[in-house]
C-alpha positions as CSV (number, residue, x, y, z in Angstrom):
1,X,0.0,0.0,0.0
2,X,1.5,3.4,-0.9
3,X,2.4,5.8,1.9
4,X,-0.4,8.2,2.9
5,X,0.6,11.7,3.9
6,X,-1.0,13.7,6.7
7,X,-3.5,15.4,4.4
8,X,-4.8,12.2,2.9
9,X,-4.9,10.5,6.3
10,X,-7.0,13.3,7.7
11,X,-9.2,13.3,4.7
12,X,-9.8,9.5,5.0
13,X,-10.6,9.8,8.7
14,X,-12.9,12.8,8.0
15,X,-11.2,15.6,10.0
16,X,-12.9,18.9,9.2
17,X,-11.0,22.0,10.4
18,X,-10.9,22.2,14.2
19,X,-14.6,21.6,14.7
20,X,-14.3,17.9,15.5
21,X,-13.7,14.5,13.9
22,X,-16.0,13.3,11.1
23,X,-16.2,9.6,10.7
24,X,-18.0,7.3,8.2
25,X,-19.1,10.1,5.9
26,X,-21.6,9.5,3.1
27,X,-21.7,11.1,-0.3
28,X,-24.8,13.3,0.1
29,X,-24.5,16.7,1.7
30,X,-26.8,18.3,4.3
31,X,-26.9,20.8,7.1
32,X,-25.8,19.6,10.5
33,X,-26.6,21.6,13.6
34,X,-23.8,21.6,16.0
35,X,-24.0,21.9,19.8
36,X,-23.7,25.6,19.6
37,X,-26.8,25.8,17.4
38,X,-24.8,27.1,14.4
39,X,-25.3,25.4,11.0
40,X,-22.5,24.4,8.7
41,X,-23.1,23.8,5.0
42,X,-21.7,20.8,3.2
43,X,-21.3,18.4,6.1
44,X,-22.5,14.9,4.9
45,X,-25.7,13.9,6.7
46,X,-24.4,10.4,7.7
47,X,-21.3,11.8,9.4
48,X,-21.1,11.8,13.2
49,X,-19.0,14.3,15.0
50,X,-16.8,13.1,17.9
51,X,-16.8,15.9,20.4
52,X,-20.1,17.9,20.3
53,X,-22.5,16.3,22.8
54,X,-25.6,16.6,20.6
55,X,-23.9,15.3,17.5
56,X,-25.9,12.7,15.4
57,X,-24.4,9.2,15.3
58,X,-24.3,6.9,12.3
59,X,-22.0,4.9,10.1
60,X,-22.0,5.2,6.3
61,X,-23.1,2.0,4.5
62,X,-19.9,2.1,2.4
63,X,-17.9,1.0,5.4
64,X,-20.2,-1.9,6.0
65,X,-18.2,-5.1,6.8
66,X,-18.0,-7.8,4.1
67,X,-17.6,-11.4,5.3
68,X,-14.0,-12.6,4.7
69,X,-12.1,-15.9,4.5
70,X,-10.4,-16.2,7.9
71,X,-7.6,-18.4,6.6
72,X,-6.7,-15.8,3.9
73,X,-6.7,-13.1,6.5
74,X,-4.4,-15.1,8.7
75,X,-2.0,-15.6,5.9
76,X,-1.9,-11.9,5.1
77,X,-1.4,-11.0,8.8
78,X,1.5,-13.3,9.0
79,X,3.0,-12.0,5.8
80,X,2.8,-8.3,6.7
81,X,3.7,-8.6,10.3
82,X,7.4,-7.5,9.8
83,X,6.1,-4.2,8.3
84,X,4.6,-3.0,11.6
85,X,4.2,-5.7,14.2
86,X,1.1,-7.2,15.8
87,X,-1.6,-4.5,15.8
88,X,-0.6,-3.4,12.3
89,X,-0.8,-7.0,11.1
90,X,-4.3,-7.6,12.5
91,X,-5.9,-4.4,11.2
92,X,-3.9,-4.3,7.9
93,X,-4.7,-7.9,7.0
94,X,-8.4,-7.3,7.4
95,X,-8.3,-4.0,5.4
96,X,-6.2,-5.5,2.6
97,X,-8.6,-8.4,2.2
98,X,-11.6,-6.1,2.3
99,X,-9.9,-3.8,-0.2
100,X,-9.5,-6.8,-2.6
101,X,-13.3,-7.1,-2.5
102,X,-14.1,-3.4,-2.6
103,X,-11.3,-0.8,-3.1
104,X,-13.5,2.0,-2.0
105,X,-13.5,2.8,0.8
106,X,-11.3,0.1,2.3
107,X,-8.1,0.8,0.4
108,X,-8.2,4.4,1.9
109,X,-8.0,3.3,5.5
110,X,-4.6,4.5,6.9
111,X,-3.8,1.4,8.9
112,X,-0.1,2.4,9.0
113,X,-1.1,4.3,12.2
114,X,-1.6,0.9,13.9
115,X,2.1,0.5,14.3
116,X,1.7,2.4,17.6
117,X,0.4,-0.8,19.1
118,X,3.6,-2.8,18.8
119,X,5.0,-4.2,22.0
120,X,1.9,-3.4,24.1
121,X,1.6,0.2,23.0
122,X,4.9,1.6,21.8
123,X,6.9,-1.0,23.6
124,X,5.4,-0.3,27.0
125,X,4.1,-3.8,27.5
126,X,0.5,-2.9,28.2
127,X,-2.5,-4.0,26.1
128,X,-1.4,-6.5,23.5
129,X,-1.7,-5.1,19.9
130,X,-3.5,-8.3,18.8
131,X,-6.4,-7.4,21.1
132,X,-6.1,-3.7,20.5
133,X,-6.3,-4.1,16.8
134,X,-9.1,-6.7,16.9
135,X,-11.2,-4.5,19.2
136,X,-10.5,-1.5,16.9
137,X,-12.0,-3.4,13.9
138,X,-15.0,-4.5,15.9
139,X,-15.5,-0.9,17.0
140,X,-15.3,0.3,13.4
141,X,-17.7,-2.2,11.9
142,X,-20.1,-2.5,14.8
143,X,-20.3,1.2,15.9
144,X,-24.1,1.3,15.6
145,X,-24.7,-1.6,18.0
146,X,-25.8,-1.0,21.6
147,X,-23.0,-0.7,24.1
148,X,-23.7,-4.0,25.7
149,X,-23.6,-5.9,22.4
150,X,-20.4,-4.2,21.4
151,X,-18.8,-5.1,24.7
152,X,-19.9,-8.8,24.3
153,X,-18.2,-9.0,20.9
154,X,-15.0,-7.4,22.3
155,X,-15.4,-9.7,25.4
156,X,-15.4,-12.7,23.2
157,X,-12.1,-11.6,21.7
158,X,-10.5,-10.8,25.1
159,X,-11.6,-14.0,26.8
160,X,-10.3,-16.0,23.8
161,X,-6.9,-14.3,24.0
162,X,-6.6,-14.8,27.8
163,X,-7.6,-18.5,28.0
164,X,-6.6,-20.1,24.7
165,X,-3.4,-22.1,24.0
166,X,-1.7,-19.8,21.4
167,X,-0.3,-19.5,18.8
168,X,-2.3,-22.1,16.9
169,X,-1.6,-20.7,13.5
170,X,0.9,-22.7,11.4
171,X,2.3,-20.8,8.3
172,X,2.9,-22.5,5.0
173,X,6.4,-21.2,5.1
174,X,7.7,-20.4,8.6
175,X,9.9,-17.3,8.6
176,X,11.9,-17.1,11.8
177,X,11.4,-20.5,13.4
178,X,9.9,-23.7,12.1
179,X,8.1,-24.7,15.3
180,X,6.8,-22.5,18.2
181,X,5.6,-23.9,21.5
182,X,2.2,-22.4,22.5
183,X,1.2,-21.1,25.9
184,X,-1.8,-19.5,27.6
185,X,-1.4,-15.7,28.0
186,X,-3.7,-15.5,31.1
187,X,-3.7,-11.7,30.5
188,X,-4.4,-9.1,27.9
189,X,-1.1,-7.4,28.9
190,X,1.7,-7.9,26.5
191,X,4.4,-8.2,29.1
192,X,2.4,-10.8,31.1
193,X,1.6,-12.7,27.9
194,X,5.2,-12.8,26.8
195,X,6.5,-13.6,30.3
196,X,4.1,-16.6,30.5
197,X,5.3,-17.8,27.1
198,X,8.9,-17.5,28.2
199,X,8.2,-19.5,31.4
200,X,6.4,-22.2,29.5
201,X,9.0,-22.6,26.8
202,X,12.2,-21.8,28.6
203,X,13.2,-19.2,25.9
204,X,14.0,-15.5,26.4
205,X,11.9,-12.6,25.2
206,X,14.3,-11.5,22.6
207,X,14.9,-14.7,20.7
208,X,13.8,-15.4,17.1
209,X,11.3,-18.0,18.5
210,X,9.6,-15.2,20.4
211,X,9.3,-13.1,17.3
212,X,7.8,-16.0,15.4
213,X,5.4,-16.6,18.3
214,X,4.1,-13.0,18.1
215,X,3.9,-13.1,14.4
216,X,1.8,-16.3,14.5
217,X,-0.3,-14.8,17.3
218,X,-1.1,-11.8,15.1
219,X,-2.4,-14.2,12.5
220,X,-4.5,-16.0,15.1
221,X,-5.9,-12.7,16.3
222,X,-6.8,-11.5,12.8
223,X,-8.6,-14.8,12.1
224,X,-10.5,-14.7,15.4
225,X,-11.6,-11.1,14.8
226,X,-12.8,-12.1,11.3
227,X,-14.7,-15.1,12.9
228,X,-16.4,-12.7,15.2
229,X,-17.3,-10.2,12.5
230,X,-18.4,-12.9,10.1
231,X,-20.7,-14.4,12.6
232,X,-22.1,-11.0,13.6
233,X,-22.7,-10.1,9.9
234,X,-24.3,-13.4,9.1
235,X,-26.2,-14.4,12.3
236,X,-26.0,-11.4,14.6
237,X,-24.7,-13.4,17.5
238,X,-21.7,-13.5,19.9
239,X,-20.2,-16.5,21.6
240,X,-19.2,-14.6,24.7
241,X,-20.2,-16.8,27.6
242,X,-19.5,-14.3,30.4
243,X,-16.6,-13.6,32.8
244,X,-14.5,-16.2,34.3
245,X,-15.7,-17.5,37.7
246,X,-12.6,-16.1,39.5
247,X,-13.2,-12.7,38.0
248,X,-16.9,-12.7,39.1
249,X,-15.7,-13.7,42.6
250,X,-13.5,-10.6,42.8
251,X,-16.2,-8.4,41.4
252,X,-18.7,-9.7,43.9
253,X,-16.7,-8.0,46.6
254,X,-14.9,-5.2,44.8
255,X,-17.5,-4.2,42.3
256,X,-20.3,-1.7,42.2
257,X,-22.5,-3.3,44.8
258,X,-20.0,-3.5,47.6
259,X,-16.5,-1.9,47.8
260,X,-16.8,-0.3,44.4
261,X,-13.0,0.1,44.1
262,X,-12.5,-1.6,40.8
263,X,-13.8,-1.6,37.2
264,X,-12.5,-4.7,35.6
265,X,-13.3,-7.7,33.4
266,X,-9.8,-9.1,32.8
267,X,-8.2,-12.0,34.7
268,X,-7.4,-10.6,38.1
269,X,-5.0,-13.3,39.0
270,X,-2.5,-12.3,36.3
271,X,-1.5,-9.3,38.5
272,X,-2.9,-10.1,41.9
273,X,-1.5,-13.3,43.3
274,X,-1.6,-14.4,46.9
275,X,-1.8,-17.6,49.0
276,X,-3.8,-18.2,52.0
277,X,-5.7,-15.3,53.7
278,X,-7.1,-12.6,51.5
279,X,-5.1,-9.4,51.9
280,X,-6.8,-6.6,53.8
């Protein structure tokens, strides 16, 4: 994909001056009343403005998701991973496969920006780019859904990442290592996921096997995201079965109805480990 300069990137994302962010714009033009009550000519009716509290919300049908072949997406994610790491591979693979079906608008999406997700957000080891990228795609293509439904779809992705033996993807032509031992991440955090893999395999976090592991994991994440989006497009359903029992146990005490000192859905035990008596 050719480089996109700042002007083209802003145009594709729909930034209009300093008034706010326009996303998912349609072709027809209409007046849109802003929060101040002023009208601006020429703003597409289907746009929604991120910022003004009274802005209309909608998504242009031209950005409607098209069901994809998950295996093909996985192969593309594995291939392009070296260009920008995990989050880039997840989002870029889906956009490339969509663009092959319909160049407009999918070829205009500036997925180069997703390089920021590498190494758990610019190398900080926080949210894994595989989850970050997959959730971004779900957010893009399911923006009109109720909050609870959107969270269920993202929850399916997150719970899969935390609890599944990964990577499961096997490339036709392995690049950095012919075999990669899988592990269970037990966390959405990049540094915990990698550390658990290192403990399970006895390898260090800077070896070629680890690079191959993350490359294959990106392919797995892209395929899982497509599975979720395909099912939503075709059947309107999610396979999210709810939070893990241990998380529900923590929320029962620390959630809204009692101590109200946490807002969480991720695996608590990945960071809070203790034996015996509960800490006070």
